[in-house]
C-alpha positions in Angstrom: 8.9 2.5 -17.4 7.8 -0.4 -15.2 9.1 -3.9 -16.0 8.3 -5.8 -12.9 9.3 -9.1 -14.5 12.8 -8.1 -13.9 12.3 -7.9 -10.2 14.6 -10.1 -8.1 13.0 -12.3 -5.4 15.0 -12.7 -2.2 13.5 -14.8 0.6 15.1 -14.8 4.0 14.4 -16.1 7.5 14.1 -13.9 10.6 15.6 -14.7 14.0 12.2 -16.1 15.2 11.9 -18.4 12.0 9.4 -16.4 9.9 10.2 -16.5 6.2 9.9 -13.1 4.6 10.6 -11.9 1.0 12.4 -8.9 -0.4 11.6 -7.8 -4.0 14.5 -5.9 -5.6 14.1 -3.7 -8.6 17.7 -3.0 -9.7 18.6 0.4 -11.1 18.8 0.5 -15.0 22.6 0.7 -14.9 23.6 -2.7 -13.4 27.2 -1.5 -13.3 26.4 1.4 -11.0 24.2 0.7 -8.0 21.3 2.9 -7.5 20.4 4.4 -4.0 18.5 1.7 -2.1 15.1 2.6 -0.7 13.1 0.0 1.5 9.4 0.2 1.1 7.2 -1.0 3.8 3.6 -1.7 3.1 0.5 -1.6 5.4 -0.9 -4.5 7.5 -2.9 -7.2 5.5 -1.6 -5.6 2.2 1.7 -6.6 0.5 4.4 -5.4 -1.6 1.9 -4.9 -4.5 0.7 -1.7 -2.8 3.6 0.1 -4.4 3.2 -1.3 -7.9 0.0 0.2 -8.9 -1.4 2.3 -10.7 0.0 0.8 -13.9 2.2 3.1 -16.0 0.5 5.0 -18.8 2.6 4.1 -21.8 6.1 5.0 -20.5 4.9 7.3 -17.8 5.4 5.9 -14.3 2.4 6.1 -11.9 3.3 3.7 -9.1 5.7 4.7 -6.4 8.1 1.8 -7.1 8.1 2.7 -10.8 8.6 6.5 -10.0 11.4 5.8 -7.6 13.0 3.5 -10.3 12.9 6.0 -13.0 14.4 8.6 -10.6 17.5 6.4 -10.2 16.6 4.6 -6.9 16.7 0.9 -6.3 13.3 0.0 -4.6 13.4 -2.9 -2.2 9.8 -4.0 -1.5 9.5 -6.0 1.6 6.7 -8.6 2.5 6.8 -8.5 6.3 4.9 -10.8 8.6 1.7 -8.7 8.3 1.6 -9.2 4.5 -1.2 -11.0 2.9 1.3 -13.0 0.9 3.3 -14.1 4.1 0.1 -15.0 6.2 -1.2 -17.1 3.2 2.2 -19.0 3.1 2.5 -19.4 6.8 -1.0 -20.8 7.1 -0.4 -23.4 4.5 3.0 -24.3 6.0 2.3 -24.4 9.7 -1.5 -24.8 10.0 -4.1 -22.0 10.5 -4.3 -22.0 14.1 -0.7 -22.3 15.0 0.4 -19.7 12.5 -2.1 -16.9 13.4 -3.0 -17.5 17.1 0.5 -17.3 18.3 0.3 -13.7 19.8 4.0 -13.9 20.6 4.9 -14.1 16.9 2.3 -12.2 15.0 2.3 -8.7 16.4 3.9 -5.4 15.5 6.6 -5.7 18.2 8.3 -8.6 16.2 8.0 -6.6 12.9 10.0 -3.8 14.6 12.3 -6.2 16.4 13.0 -8.8 13.7 11.6 -7.9 10.2 12.8 -4.5 9.5 16.3 -4.9 10.9 16.8 -8.1 9.1 15.5 -6.6 5.8 18.1 -3.8 6.1 20.8 -6.2 6.8 19.8 -8.3 3.8 19.9 -5.2 1.5 23.4 -4.4 2.7 24.5 -8.1 2.3 23.2 -8.6 -1.2 24.4 -5.2 -2.5 27.9 -5.8 -1.0 27.9 -9.1 -2.7 27.4 -7.4 -6.1 29.2 -4.1 -5.5 31.9 -4.7 -2.8 32.5 -1.6 -0.7 29.4 0.1 -1.7 28.4 2.5 1.1 25.4 4.3 -0.4 23.1 5.3 2.4 19.7 3.6 2.6 16.3 5.4 2.6 13.1 3.9 4.0 9.5 4.7 3.2 7.0 3.4 5.7 3.2 3.3 4.6 0.4 3.1 7.2 1.4 0.3 9.7 4.6 -0.1 7.8 5.4 3.5 9.0 4.1 2.7 12.5 6.4 -0.3 12.9 9.4 1.6 11.3 8.9 4.2 14.0 8.7 1.6 16.7 11.9 -0.1 15.4 13.7 3.2 15.7 12.6 4.3 19.2 13.4 0.7 20.6 16.8 0.8 19.1 16.4 -2.0 16.6 17.2 0.2 13.6 19.7 3.0 13.3 21.9 4.9 11.0 25.0 3.5 12.6 23.9 -0.2 12.5 22.1 -0.3 9.1 23.2 2.7 7.2 19.7 4.0 7.2 20.0 7.8 6.7 16.6 9.0 5.5 13.2 8.0 6.9 9.8 8.8 5.4 6.7 8.0 7.5 3.4 8.2 5.7 0.0 8.7 7.6 1.4 7.2 10.9 4.2 7.3 13.4 4.0 6.6 17.1 0.6 8.3 17.7 -2.6 6.6 16.8 -5.4 9.1 16.1 -8.5 7.7 14.3 -12.0 9.1 13.5 -14.6 8.4 16.1 -16.2 5.4 14.5 -12.9 3.5 14.5 -12.2 4.5 18.2 -15.7 3.2 19.1 -15.2 -0.2 17.4 -11.8 -0.5 19.2 -13.5 0.2 22.6 -15.9 -2.6 21.9 -13.0 -5.0 22.7 -14.5 -7.4 20.2 -11.2 -8.9 19.3 -10.3 -9.9 22.8 -13.7 -11.7 23.0 -13.0 -13.5 19.7 -9.6 -14.7 20.8 -11.1 -16.0 24.1 -14.3 -17.7 22.7 -13.9 -18.5 19.0 -11.4 -20.5 17.1 -10.5 -17.3 15.0 -7.0 -17.0 13.6 -7.4 -14.2 11.1 -9.8 -11.6 9.6 -10.0 -11.2 5.9 -12.0 -8.6 3.9 -12.3 -11.0 1.0 -15.6 -12.8 1.9 -16.7 -15.5 -0.5 -19.5 -18.0 0.1 -18.2 -21.5 0.9 -14.7 -20.3 1.1 -14.3 -18.1 4.1 -17.0 -16.3 6.3 -16.3 -13.7 8.9 -16.6 -14.8 12.5 -20.3 -14.6 13.5 -19.6 -11.9 16.1 -17.8 -9.6 13.7 -20.4 -10.3 10.9 -23.3 -9.4 13.3 -21.7 -6.1 14.2 -20.9 -5.4 10.5 -24.6 -6.1 9.6 -25.8 -3.6 12.2 -23.3 -1.0 11.2 -24.8 2.3 9.9 -25.2 2.3 6.1 -24.0 5.9 6.2 -20.5 4.5 7.1 -20.4 2.1 4.3 -19.2 3.7 1.0 -21.2 1.4 -1.1 -24.2 0.6 1.0 -26.3 -0.4 -2.1 -24.0 -3.4 -2.8 -25.4 -6.8 -1.9 -23.3 -9.1 0.3 -20.8 -11.0 -1.8 -22.3 -14.5 -2.3 -20.4 -16.0 -5.1 -17.0 -16.2 -7.0 -18.3 -14.8 -10.3 -15.7 -14.3 -13.1 -17.7 -11.8 -15.2 -16.6 -8.3 -15.0 -19.9 -7.1 -13.3 -19.4 -9.7 -10.5 -15.8 -8.7 -10.1 -16.8 -5.0 -9.7 -19.3 -5.9 -7.1 -16.8 -8.0 -5.1 -14.4 -5.0 -5.2 -17.1 -2.7 -3.8 -18.1 -5.2 -1.1 -14.4 -5.6 -0.3 -14.2 -1.7 0.1 -17.2 -1.8 2.5 -15.5 -4.4 4.7 -12.1 -2.6 4.7 -14.0 0.5 5.8 -15.5 -1.5 8.6 -12.2 -3.2 9.6 -9.9 -0.2 9.4 -11.7 2.9 8.3 -12.5 4.4 4.9 -9.4 3.5 3.0 -9.4 6.4 0.5 -11.1 9.4 -1.0 -12.7 7.7 -3.8 -13.0 10.8 -6.0 -9.2 10.8 -6.2 -8.6 7.2 -7.2 -7.6 6.0 -10.6 -10.6 4.1 -12.1 -9.1 0.7 -12.2 -9.2 0.3 -8.4 -12.9 -0.5 -8.4 -13.6 -1.0 -12.0 -12.7 -3.9 -14.3 -10.5 -3.1 -17.3 -11.0 -4.0 -21.0 -7.8 -4.4 -23.0 -8.3 -3.1 -26.5 -6.0 -3.4 -29.4 -5.5 -0.5 -31.8 -3.4 0.7 -34.8 -3.1 3.7 -37.0 -2.7 5.7 -33.8 -2.6 9.5 -34.5 -3.1 11.1 -31.2 -1.9 9.8 -27.7 -5.1 9.9 -25.4 -4.8 11.0 -21.7 -5.8 9.0 -18.7 -9.4 9.7 -18.0 -10.3 10.6 -21.6 -13.7 9.2 -22.8 -13.0 7.1 -25.9 -15.9 6.4 -28.2 -16.5 4.4 -31.4 -17.5 6.8 -34.0 -21.0 6.4 -35.2 -22.2 4.4 -32.3 -22.8 4.7 -28.5 -19.9 2.4 -27.5 -17.6 4.2 -25.0 -15.2 3.7 -22.1 -12.7 5.6 -19.9 -9.0 5.2 -20.6 -7.4 3.9 -17.5 -3.9 3.5 -18.9 -2.2 2.4 -22.2 0.4 -0.4 -22.6 3.8 0.6 -24.1 3.5 0.8 -27.9 4.1 -2.5 -29.8 5.0 -0.7 -33.0 5.1 2.7 -34.7 4.8 6.2 -33.0 2.2 8.7 -32.3 4.1 11.5 -34.1 4.2 9.5 -37.3 0.5 8.5 -36.8 1.1 4.8 -37.1 1.2 3.9 -33.4 -0.1 0.3 -32.5 -0.6 -1.1 -29.1 -3.2 -1.7 -26.4 -5.4 0.6 -24.4 -7.1 -0.4 -21.1 -10.5 1.1 -20.7 -13.0 1.1 -17.6 -16.6 1.9 -17.4 -17.2 0.4 -20.9 -20.6 0.6 -22.5 -21.9 -0.8 -25.8 -20.2 -3.0 -28.5 -16.8 -2.0 -29.9 -16.8 -3.0 -33.7 -13.6 -4.0 -35.2 -12.2 -1.7 -37.8 -14.2 1.3 -36.5 -12.4 4.5 -35.6 -11.7 5.5 -32.0 -12.3 9.1 -31.0 -11.7 11.4 -28.2 -13.9 14.6 -28.2 -14.7 14.0 -31.9 -11.0 13.7 -32.9 -10.0 10.4 -34.4 -7.2 8.8 -32.4 -6.8 5.4 -34.0 -8.7 2.2 -35.3 -10.0 -0.4 -33.0 -8.8 -3.9 -33.8 -10.2 -6.1 -31.1 -10.7 -7.0 -27.5 -8.0 -8.5 -25.3 -8.1 -9.8 -21.7 -10.6 -8.6 -19.1 -8.6 -7.2 -16.0 -10.2 -7.5 -12.6 -10.4 -4.4 -10.3 -7.0 -3.8 -8.7 -8.5 -3.7 -5.3 -9.2 -7.4 -5.2 -5.4 -8.1 -5.4 -4.4 -5.6 -2.7 -5.6 -6.9 0.6 -5.9 -10.2 2.5 -5.9 -11.7 5.9 -4.6 -10.1 9.0 -3.6 -12.3 11.9 -6.0 -11.8 14.8 -3.4 -10.9 17.3 -1.9 -8.3 15.1 -5.3 -6.9 14.4 -5.7 -6.7 18.2 -2.3 -5.0 18.7 -3.6 -2.2 16.4 -6.8 -1.8 18.4 -4.8 -1.6 21.6 -2.7 1.2 20.2 -5.8 3.0 19.2 -7.2 2.8 22.6 -4.1 4.1 24.1 -3.6 6.7 21.4 0.1 5.8 21.1 2.4 2.9 20.3 2.9 0.4 22.9 4.0 -3.2 23.2 1.4 -6.0 22.6 -0.5 -7.0 25.6 -1.1 -10.7 25.1 -2.3 -11.8 28.5 -4.7 -10.3 30.9 -3.3 -7.9 33.5 -0.2 -7.5 31.5 1.0 -3.8 30.9 2.1 -2.4 27.6 5.6 -0.9 27.7 5.6 2.9 27.0 7.6 3.7 23.9 7.4 7.5 23.9 9.8 9.2 26.0 13.0 11.5 25.9 15.4 8.6 25.1 13.0 7.4 22.3 13.0 10.9 20.8 16.8 11.2 20.7 16.9 8.0 18.6 15.2 10.0 16.0 16.8 13.5 16.4 20.3 13.2 17.8 23.0 14.6 15.6 24.4 11.1 15.0 20.9 9.7 14.1 19.2 10.3 10.8 19.9 12.8 8.2 16.3 13.5 7.5 12.9 12.6 8.8 9.9 13.3 6.6 6.3 13.0 7.9 3.5 12.9 5.3 -0.2 13.0 6.1 -3.5 14.2 4.5 -6.5 16.1 5.7 -9.2 13.8 4.4 -7.8 10.6 5.9 -10.6 8.6 7.4 -8.3 5.8 8.5 -5.5 7.5 10.4 -6.5 11.1 11.3 -4.0 13.7 10.2 -3.3 14.3 13.9 -1.4 11.1 13.9 1.3 12.9 11.9 0.8 16.3 13.6 1.3 14.9 17.0 4.3 13.0 15.8 5.8 16.2 14.3 5.1 18.1 17.5 6.8 15.3 19.6 9.9 15.5 17.5 10.1 19.2 17.8 10.0 19.2 21.7 13.3 20.1 23.5 15.4 21.1 20.6 14.4 23.8 18.1 17.3 22.6 15.8 15.2 19.5 15.1 13.3 21.6 12.5 16.4 21.3 10.3 16.1 17.6 10.3 12.4 17.0 10.5 9.9 17.9 7.8 6.1 17.6 7.7 3.9 17.7 4.6 0.1 17.6 4.7 -1.9 17.2 1.5 -5.3 18.9 2.0 -7.3 17.2 -0.7 -6.2 13.5 -0.1 -7.4 10.7 1.9 -5.4 7.6 2.8 -4.6 5.1 0.1 -5.0 7.6 -2.6 -1.7 9.2 -1.5 -0.3 6.1 -3.4 -3.3 5.4 -5.9 -4.5 8.8 -6.7 -4.9 10.0 -10.2 -2.3 12.8 -9.5 -0.3 11.1 -6.7 2.8 10.6 -9.0 2.8 14.5 -9.6 1.7 15.7 -6.1 2.9 13.2 -3.6 5.8 11.2 -5.0 8.1 14.3 -5.5 7.6 15.1 -1.8 8.7 11.5 -0.8 11.7 11.9 -3.1 12.7 15.1 -1.2 12.9 13.0 1.9 15.3 10.4 0.4 19.1 10.3 -0.1 20.2 12.3 -3.1 21.0 10.5 -6.3 
């Protein structure tokens, strides 16, 4: 069960003087170290990517929680593309200095400095607590976290021999950048190059609030002219205020979803998502609990029209369901009507408990998940999309990117002394990174040596999009076990 308050916080400095943070969630038995797993989020996100959905009672639903309950020791890295790091760096060093330095904020340096140093820190901190511990390390790269991990491997910055990394899981991306046509067209506009040359733009942030941060005029104009059919919530008005009421928070989340779709591509298949991503939650106290409701159940007040959808429940505060005296808190979304204290709560006509009062209102989770991306890092991604494959960042005109895909690079993945297992995970409905990004990576790894099939494994989920591979209603049942198969054995 998730207890993120027990996470350790380990800041460290990279060789090029960027301060990053590792978040360590120790295994339950502090006398026996769990198998360490490094989790790498996507660009402009943060370590929080792996901490939602919240658990339902004691049932884990986030990847970090699921790994922890399986006996792994998750290490969540905020690398230099994290919303948490960019915010801190802009405050410490000044906006323009922090984000417009193309030599610092690009994916090359994530591969060269961030990931190797994080693995070294994991080894150092574990050896300090458990001298002589030599458990292999697993790594799960998500989105650009996967892209930079793959780049770190082929450039020789990360290896099993150097870092004890034995198992690699790449989710949605490797070294090949295949996107839907609308994303490729935006990349071909070369808008970001023009912005860097003509405007004092240091970052782009999907959180647009009046009087706090506005998009660069060039990007805003293109966004305003973007086809409504490509905006998942085209009926949402532009975000004009920092309202704290639940309706305003939901509107902000939907507006943010539109802007994420414009910046990167549609981030998920919405039908698969847990409801708390877009919808605010209402925390409700109950007692006399008789039947444990399931996520997605419609909960009603008997004798009235008040109702809501169960997003998740907190761990019980007292009693138990089987003795019909459970007491605790439920978190509901899509709430309608007034819930009256002392009235019965029911699911499909069956009484499940007694309503005792409202607690806090919880903003949609999406608002906590994404932030600023440095402009040069954003441009590096666009360059890779135009090429169709990972290359080094072209910071100056007429410079040429280094080709990262060759025979020597493949051997760093597949040689007998490299990794024990490589798992590639993609999805058929992905509107951010097309599934061909994973298909092409797998085909490339298979070239030259049929024996690579014993080391490399590909899993494609036919009914998933992008972020719902982590935040989907059934991701913990469908996707997470496949991730577990790609990690060192407990």
